[in-house]
C-alpha positions in Angstrom: -8.1 -18.2 5.9 -4.8 -16.8 7.7 -4.6 -12.9 7.6 -2.3 -10.5 9.2 -1.0 -6.8 9.1 1.7 -5.7 7.0 3.7 -2.6 8.5 6.7 -0.9 6.6 8.4 1.9 8.7 10.9 4.1 8.3 11.5 6.7 11.9 8.3 6.8 12.7 9.4 6.1 16.4 7.0 8.6 18.0 3.9 7.2 16.0 4.4 3.8 15.1 3.8 1.9 18.9 0.3 3.0 19.0 -0.6 1.8 16.0 1.0 -1.6 16.9 -1.0 -1.7 19.8 -4.4 -0.5 17.9 -3.7 -3.7 15.6 -2.9 -5.8 18.3 -7.1 -5.7 19.2 -7.6 -6.7 16.0 -4.8 -9.7 15.4 -1.5 -11.4 16.6 -0.8 -11.6 12.9 1.8 -8.5 12.6 4.9 -7.9 10.8 6.5 -5.0 10.8 9.8 -4.2 8.9 11.7 -1.5 9.7 13.2 0.0 6.8 16.7 0.8 8.0 15.5 3.9 10.6 18.2 5.3 13.0 15.6 6.9 15.4 15.7 3.8 17.8 12.5 2.5 16.1 13.8 -1.5 16.6 14.3 -0.5 20.8 11.3 1.2 21.2 9.0 -1.6 19.9 10.3 -5.0 20.2 8.7 -5.9 23.5 6.0 -6.1 21.5 4.4 -9.7 20.0 5.1 -9.0 16.9 7.1 -10.4 14.3 10.0 -8.0 13.2 12.1 -7.7 10.0 14.9 -5.4 10.2 16.8 -3.7 7.4 20.5 -1.9 8.3 20.0 0.3 5.2 17.0 2.6 3.7 15.8 0.7 1.0 12.5 1.6 0.2 8.9 1.4 1.1 8.4 -1.2 -2.1 11.7 -3.2 -1.1 9.9 -2.7 2.5 6.8 -4.3 1.1 8.3 -7.3 -0.6 10.2 -8.7 2.3 7.2 -8.4 4.1 5.1 -10.7 1.3 8.2 -13.4 1.3 8.1 -13.6 5.1 3.6 -13.7 5.2 4.3 -16.5 2.6 6.2 -18.0 4.7 4.4 -17.4 8.1 1.6 -19.3 5.5 -0.7 -15.8 5.2 -3.3 -15.9 2.8 -3.4 -11.9 2.7 -1.4 -9.1 3.9 -3.0 -5.9 5.3 -0.9 -3.1 5.1 -0.9 -0.2 6.7 1.0 3.1 7.2 3.0 3.7 9.9 2.4 7.6 10.3 -0.8 7.2 12.1 -2.8 7.9 9.4 -5.2 5.1 9.3 -7.0 3.5 11.9 -6.9 0.0 13.3 -10.8 0.0 13.6 -11.4 0.1 9.9 -9.6 -3.6 9.8 -12.8 -5.0 10.0 -14.1 -3.6 6.7 -10.8 -5.1 4.7 -11.8 -8.5 6.4 -15.6 -8.1 5.2 -14.4 -7.2 1.7 -11.6 -10.8 1.5 -14.6 -12.5 2.6 -16.8 -11.2 -0.5 -14.3 -10.5 -3.2 -11.8 -13.7 -2.8 -8.3 -12.8 -4.8 -8.9 -9.2 -5.2 -6.7 -7.1 -3.7 -8.5 -4.1 -1.3 -7.8 -0.5 -1.3 -8.7 1.7 1.6 -10.6 4.8 -0.7 -9.6 8.3 1.7 -11.8 10.8 2.3 -10.1 13.9 0.6 -12.9 16.5 1.1 -12.2 16.4 5.2 -10.9 20.1 5.8 -7.4 18.2 7.6 -6.4 17.1 3.9 -3.6 18.8 2.3 -3.6 20.0 -1.0 -0.6 17.7 -2.1 -2.3 14.6 -1.3 -5.7 15.7 -2.7 -3.4 16.5 -5.9 -1.7 13.2 -6.1 -4.3 11.1 -5.4 -6.8 12.5 -8.4 -3.2 12.9 -10.1 -2.2 8.7 -9.5 -6.0 7.9 -10.6 -5.8 9.3 -14.0 -2.3 7.8 -14.7 -3.9 4.5 -13.7 -6.7 5.0 -15.4 -4.9 5.5 -18.3 -2.3 2.5 -18.1 -4.9 -0.1 -17.1 -8.4 1.1 -18.6 -9.7 0.6 -15.2 -11.2 3.3 -12.5 -9.1 2.9 -9.7 -10.2 5.3 -6.5 -7.5 5.5 -4.5 -4.1 4.7 -6.1 -1.9 6.0 -3.6 -3.8 4.7 -0.2 -1.3 2.7 1.7 -4.1 1.1 3.8 -4.5 -2.0 1.0 -4.9 -5.8 1.4 -2.9 -8.2 -1.0 -3.0 -11.6 -1.7 0.0 -12.7 -0.6 0.7 -15.0 -3.2 -0.8 -13.9 -6.5 0.9 -10.6 -5.6 4.3 -12.2 -5.4 3.6 -13.6 -8.6 3.7 -10.3 -10.1 6.7 -9.1 -11.6 7.6 -4.9 -10.6 10.9 -2.8 -11.4 10.6 -0.5 -8.4 11.4 -0.5 -4.8 10.1 3.0 -3.3 6.8 4.4 -2.7 5.9 4.6 -6.7 5.7 0.4 -6.1 2.0 0.7 -4.8 1.3 2.6 -8.3 3.3 -0.1 -10.0 2.1 -3.1 -8.4 -2.0 -1.9 -8.9 -1.2 -1.6 -13.0 0.5 -4.9 -12.8 -2.2 -6.4 -10.7 -4.9 -5.1 -13.4 -2.6 -6.4 -16.4 -3.0 -10.4 -14.8 -6.5 -9.6 -14.6 -6.6 -9.7 -11.0 -9.7 -7.6 -9.3 -9.0 -4.2 -7.2 -12.2 -3.3 -5.3 -11.7 0.1 -3.0 -13.9 0.2 0.3 -13.9 3.9 2.1 -11.9 4.0 5.1 -11.2 7.0 7.7 -7.8 9.2 7.2 -5.8 11.4 9.9 -3.8 13.8 8.6 -3.2 15.0 12.2 -2.6 12.1 14.6 -1.3 12.7 18.3 2.6 13.5 18.3 2.2 14.8 15.3 2.5 13.2 11.2 5.9 13.2 9.6 6.0 12.1 6.1 9.2 10.8 3.9 8.1 11.5 1.0 10.5 13.7 -0.9 8.5 16.0 -3.7 11.4 16.3 -6.5 12.6 12.5 -6.3 9.6 10.6 -5.7 8.0 12.3 -8.7 10.7 11.9 -10.9 10.4 8.6 -10.0 7.2 8.5 -10.4 7.2 10.3 -13.5 10.1 7.6 -15.0 7.3 4.8 -13.8 4.4 6.1 -15.7 6.3 6.8 -18.5 7.1 3.0 -18.7 3.5 1.9 -17.7 1.8 4.0 -20.7 4.5 2.8 -23.2 3.6 -1.1 -21.9 0.5 -0.2 -22.2 0.2 1.1 -25.8 2.1 -1.7 -26.8 -0.4 -4.3 -25.0 -3.1 -2.6 -26.6 -1.6 -2.9 -30.6 -1.6 -6.6 -29.5 -5.0 -6.5 -28.3 -7.3 -3.7 -28.7 -10.1 -5.4 -26.8 -7.9 -4.0 -24.1 -9.8 -0.7 -24.8 -12.7 -1.8 -23.2 -13.4 -0.4 -19.5 -14.6 -1.9 -16.5 -14.9 -0.2 -13.4 -14.1 -1.6 -9.7 -15.9 0.3 -6.7 
């Protein structure tokens, strides 16, 4: 099975190289999608033995991930493990994903962040609970961390799913679409660091991105209502852990 690491990035020049060096200790299969960065990210990492896709303008995290999945398929990858480029995820957790992939076939594997940490921002704690609540409404499934960017996707099955959104909200939408397609969603505990060396930069914009998430949830809930009306048995619940 061919497995690699996929990292979308936007203006994380001062953190991404250390993230990449850590990942290179575990695999040489790495795709970085530079999503319109203006901080010299390309020049900073082009000396590394990695596969780079470059967007001249910012298209959104979802668009970057979709491009990465397409490239992963061209390269013959069966699974793509996504990691954020802001230093919050730890490459030492990659073996946990490999073990879970081996055990769970073509499931999506979610890294479940520990939000009881003192360093966890209140906004992230709320965002995790908020997203999990709406995903439960939209899918009937208990998803433990619908906002985590540390995930493993089966490439072909993920690419076959139709999605509308190209920003941060893509990571929520893809879970709903996957659940509707009867794909299993498995959670594993991971470490998270909200104060990485060099300082973490978040590009999440509260009003804009929260509004888009609200639009997404409205669409998904509406679609879910129509699904249940057509097949009431969809109300039965299954917990993925």
